C-alpha positions as CSV (number, residue, x, y, z in Angstrom):
1,M,23.4,24.3,82.6
2,T,22.9,26.8,79.8
3,D,26.1,28.4,78.5
4,R,25.3,32.1,78.9
5,L,27.1,35.5,78.3
6,M,26.5,38.1,81.0
7,L,27.1,41.8,80.1
8,L,27.5,44.3,82.9
9,D,26.6,47.9,82.5
10,T,29.5,48.6,84.7
11,A,29.0,52.3,85.5
12,S,25.3,51.7,86.3
13,L,26.4,49.1,88.8
14,Y,29.2,51.0,90.5
15,F,27.1,54.1,90.9
16,R,24.4,52.0,92.5
17,A,27.0,50.4,94.8
18,F,28.4,53.8,95.8
19,Y,25.1,55.2,96.9
20,G,23.8,51.9,98.3
21,V,26.8,50.7,100.4
22,P,27.7,52.6,103.6
23,D,31.0,54.3,103.5
24,T,32.3,52.6,106.6
25,V,35.3,50.6,105.4
26,K,38.4,52.2,104.0
27,A,41.5,51.0,102.1
28,P,44.8,51.1,104.0
29,D,45.5,54.5,102.4
30,G,42.3,55.9,103.7
31,R,40.5,55.8,100.4
32,S,36.8,54.9,100.4
33,V,36.1,51.5,98.9
34,N,32.3,51.2,99.3
35,A,31.7,51.2,95.5
36,A,34.5,48.8,94.8
37,R,33.3,46.4,97.5
38,G,29.7,46.8,96.6
39,L,30.4,46.0,92.9
40,L,32.2,42.8,94.1
41,D,29.2,41.7,96.1
42,M,27.0,42.4,93.0
43,I,29.2,40.3,90.8
44,A,29.2,37.5,93.4
45,K,25.4,37.5,93.6
46,L,24.9,37.8,89.8
47,V,27.3,34.9,89.0
48,T,25.9,32.7,91.7
49,T,22.2,33.4,90.8
50,Y,22.3,33.4,87.0
51,E,25.3,31.1,86.4
52,P,26.9,32.7,83.3
53,R,29.9,31.0,81.8
54,H,31.2,34.2,80.2
55,L,31.2,37.7,81.7
56,V,32.2,41.1,80.3
57,A,32.3,44.5,82.1
58,C,31.2,47.0,79.4
59,W,32.6,50.5,79.8
60,D,31.8,54.0,78.9
61,D,34.8,55.1,76.9
62,D,32.6,58.1,76.1
63,W,29.6,58.6,78.3
64,R,28.3,61.5,76.1
65,P,29.4,60.9,72.5
66,Q,29.7,64.1,70.5
67,W,27.7,62.5,67.6
68,R,24.7,62.1,69.9
69,V,25.2,65.7,71.3
70,D,25.3,67.1,67.7
71,L,21.9,65.6,67.1
72,I,20.3,66.6,70.5
73,P,22.5,69.2,72.3
74,S,20.6,68.7,75.6
75,Y,21.6,65.0,75.7
76,K,23.0,64.4,79.2
77,A,23.9,68.1,79.3
78,H,22.8,68.5,83.0
79,R,25.5,66.0,84.0
80,V,28.4,67.9,82.5
81,V,30.8,69.6,84.9
82,E,33.5,70.5,82.3
83,V,33.3,70.7,78.5
84,V,36.5,69.3,76.9
85,V,37.2,70.1,73.3
86,G,38.2,67.0,71.3
87,S,37.7,64.6,74.2
88,P,34.8,63.3,76.3
89,D,33.3,65.9,78.5
90,V,33.8,65.5,82.3
91,E,30.8,63.9,84.0
92,E,29.6,64.8,87.4
93,V,31.0,62.1,89.6
94,P,31.4,62.4,93.4
95,D,35.1,62.6,94.3
96,P,35.1,59.6,96.6
97,L,33.6,57.5,93.7
98,E,36.1,58.9,91.1
99,A,38.9,57.9,93.4
100,Q,37.7,54.3,93.3
101,I,37.6,53.8,89.6
102,P,41.3,52.6,89.5
103,V,40.4,50.1,92.3
104,I,37.4,48.9,90.3
105,R,39.5,48.4,87.2
106,A,42.1,46.5,89.2
107,E,39.6,44.2,90.8
108,L,37.9,43.4,87.5
109,D,41.3,42.6,86.0
110,A,42.3,40.4,89.0
111,L,39.0,38.5,88.6
112,G,39.7,37.9,84.9
113,I,36.7,39.9,83.8
114,P,37.5,41.8,80.6
115,V,36.7,45.5,80.6
116,V,35.5,46.5,77.1
117,G,34.9,50.0,75.8
118,V,34.9,51.5,72.3
119,A,36.0,55.0,71.5
120,A,33.1,57.6,70.9
121,H,30.5,55.1,72.3
122,E,28.8,54.4,75.5
123,A,28.6,51.1,77.4
124,D,25.1,50.7,76.1
125,D,26.5,50.5,72.5
126,V,29.1,48.0,73.6
127,I,26.4,45.9,75.3
128,A,24.2,46.1,72.3
129,S,27.0,45.0,69.9
130,F,28.0,42.0,72.1
131,A,24.3,41.0,72.4
132,A,23.7,41.3,68.7
133,Q,26.8,39.4,67.7
134,S,26.7,36.7,70.4
135,T,25.9,33.1,69.5
136,L,25.1,32.5,73.1
137,P,22.0,33.5,75.2
138,V,22.7,36.8,76.8
139,D,21.9,38.4,80.2
140,V,22.2,42.2,80.2
141,V,22.6,43.6,83.8
142,T,21.6,47.3,84.0
143,G,19.6,49.9,85.6
144,D,19.0,51.7,82.3
145,R,15.6,51.2,80.7
146,D,16.9,52.1,77.3
147,L,18.4,48.6,77.1
148,F,15.0,47.1,77.2
149,Q,15.1,47.5,73.4
150,L,17.6,44.6,73.3
151,V,15.2,42.0,74.8
152,D,14.7,39.2,72.3
153,D,13.1,35.8,73.3
154,E,14.1,34.1,70.1
155,R,17.8,34.9,70.6
156,G,17.7,34.4,74.4
157,V,18.5,38.0,75.2
158,R,17.0,39.2,78.4
159,V,17.6,42.1,80.8
160,I,18.4,41.7,84.5
161,Y,17.1,45.0,85.8
162,T,18.6,46.6,88.9
163,G,16.2,49.5,89.1
164,K,14.6,48.3,92.3
165,G,17.9,47.3,93.9
166,M,20.0,44.1,94.1
167,S,17.5,42.5,96.5
168,N,14.7,43.0,94.0
169,L,16.2,42.1,90.6
170,E,13.8,41.7,87.8
171,I,14.2,39.5,84.8
172,L,12.7,41.1,81.7
173,D,11.8,39.0,78.7
174,E,9.4,40.1,76.0
175,A,6.3,39.4,78.1
176,A,7.6,41.4,81.0
177,V,8.4,44.4,78.8
178,V,4.9,44.3,77.3
179,A,3.4,43.9,80.8
180,K,5.3,47.0,82.0
181,Y,4.9,49.3,79.0
182,A,2.3,47.8,76.6
183,V,4.9,47.8,73.8
184,L,7.2,45.1,72.4
185,P,10.9,45.4,73.0
186,A,11.4,46.1,69.3
187,Q,9.2,49.2,69.8
188,Y,10.8,50.4,73.0
189,A,13.3,52.8,71.4
190,D,10.4,54.6,69.5
191,F,8.4,54.5,72.8
192,A,11.3,56.2,74.6
193,V,11.7,58.8,71.8
194,L,8.0,59.8,72.1
195,R,8.0,59.7,75.9
196,G,11.3,61.4,76.4
197,D,13.7,60.9,79.4
198,A,14.6,63.8,81.7
199,S,17.5,61.8,83.1
200,D,19.2,61.8,79.7
201,G,18.1,65.2,78.6
202,L,15.7,63.9,76.0
203,P,12.6,66.2,75.8
204,G,10.2,63.8,74.1
205,V,7.2,65.0,72.2
206,A,5.4,67.6,74.3
207,G,2.1,66.3,75.6
208,I,2.8,62.7,74.7
209,G,3.2,60.5,77.8
210,E,3.7,56.8,78.2
211,K,0.0,55.8,77.7
212,T,-0.4,57.8,74.5
213,A,3.0,56.7,73.2
214,A,2.1,53.0,73.7
215,S,-1.4,53.5,72.2
216,L,0.2,55.1,69.1
217,L,2.7,52.3,68.7
218,R,-0.1,49.6,69.0
219,E,-2.1,51.4,66.3
220,H,0.7,52.3,63.9
221,G,3.5,49.9,64.6
222,D,6.5,52.2,64.8
223,L,7.5,55.8,64.7
224,T,7.6,55.9,60.9
225,G,4.0,54.6,60.8
226,I,3.0,57.2,63.4
227,R,4.5,60.1,61.5
228,A,2.9,58.9,58.3
229,A,-0.5,58.8,60.0
230,A,0.0,62.3,61.4
231,T,0.9,63.6,57.9
232,S,-2.2,62.0,56.4
233,G,-4.4,63.0,59.3
234,T,-5.7,59.5,60.0
235,G,-5.7,57.2,62.9
236,M,-5.3,59.7,65.7
237,T,-7.0,62.7,67.2
238,A,-6.4,66.2,65.8
239,G,-4.7,67.1,69.1
240,V,-2.2,64.2,69.0
241,R,-1.6,64.8,65.3
242,A,-0.7,68.4,66.0
243,K,1.8,67.4,68.7
244,I,3.5,64.9,66.4
245,V,3.7,67.3,63.5
246,A,5.1,70.1,65.8
247,A,7.8,67.8,67.0
248,A,9.1,67.0,63.5
249,D,12.6,68.4,63.9
250,Y,13.1,66.4,67.2
251,L,11.7,63.2,65.6
252,D,14.0,63.5,62.7
253,V,17.1,63.0,65.0
254,A,16.0,61.5,68.2
255,P,15.8,57.8,67.0
256,Q,19.5,58.0,66.2
257,V,20.3,59.1,69.8
258,V,18.0,56.6,71.5
259,E,18.7,53.5,69.4
260,V,21.8,51.6,70.6
261,V,24.6,50.8,68.2
262,R,24.7,47.0,67.5
263,T,27.4,46.9,64.9
264,L,30.6,48.0,66.7
265,E,33.8,46.2,66.0
266,L,34.5,44.7,69.4
267,P,38.2,44.5,70.6
268,V,37.8,41.2,72.4
269,A,35.7,38.1,72.3
270,P,34.1,37.0,75.6
271,S,36.3,34.3,77.2
272,R,35.1,31.7,79.6
273,L,35.3,32.4,83.3
274,H,38.4,31.0,85.0
275,A,39.6,30.7,88.5
276,P,41.4,33.9,89.5
277,D,45.1,33.8,90.4
278,A,45.4,33.4,94.1
279,A,48.6,35.5,94.5
280,T,47.1,38.4,92.5
281,I,43.9,38.3,94.6
282,S,45.8,38.2,97.8
283,S,47.9,41.2,96.8
284,L,44.8,43.1,95.7
285,A,42.9,42.3,98.9
286,E,45.8,43.5,101.1
287,M,46.4,46.7,99.0
288,W,42.7,47.9,99.0
289,G,41.1,46.2,102.0
290,L,38.4,44.4,100.0
291,G,37.9,41.7,102.5
292,A,35.0,39.2,102.3
293,S,33.5,41.0,99.3
294,L,36.5,39.9,97.2
295,D,36.4,36.4,98.7
296,R,32.8,36.0,97.7
297,A,33.4,37.2,94.1
298,V,36.3,34.8,93.7
299,A,34.3,31.9,95.1
300,A,31.4,32.6,92.7
301,I,33.6,32.9,89.6
302,T,35.7,29.8,90.6
303,A,32.5,27.8,90.9
304,R,31.6,28.6,87.3
305,A,35.1,28.2,85.9
């Protein structure tokens, strides 16, 4: 069996669990535990199906870093419910999900899965840094398309994409990214810059959609090549050239926002999965009513220990 590192985009998964798992089971204190239980079922399925030996839950210590906002003020602005000076802004999170975050942290700790975040950075940056620095093949589990830029066949980095749900997981290697978007993973960040992303508050280049963005990247290689061609007036129509030139201010800063950081100093090294402590698991199950979901996660991890 291949010794693989699995990196969880944790918030992406627990948000999906919250909205995908019926809120019918409560903890003894009456708290909803649908996201907590759903995340456990996801972990059980992922570990059983893809058989990692190492697993890290990557965390958003700052879901909207100020340095990205300084470059593009609209970055994730529509998801802010409270601006906090000197600290991460408060993200719009449903109260029943917010109340489950301590339960999620506790269950990850009980399972022996390290939770890793880095100040002033998103989970995407933590994932990218682990992937870049790992000597093992890597599986990135996420519903965020921005992480397609990490796919690298030579280094064994692939994305397990949850965008269509846990029953329709997609494994994205280089060929799959090309088939989906007609660009290489190494071009994906530039592709996203051009196309924009309303869910992240990135405007993109007005009038440039996915097909045009992919065509420009095929012709000119990267954003630098595209901008050089627009400046010289070669290799594109006058209309497209005008759109690229008009977006100069945005294109000066957007790549720094979209490109993930791969050079973070990570606080822990991934450790091999080990069988969870039975007493800790029993106490957690009783406290939060996690039932068979916790049993399945424990069984999956123990089988890989």
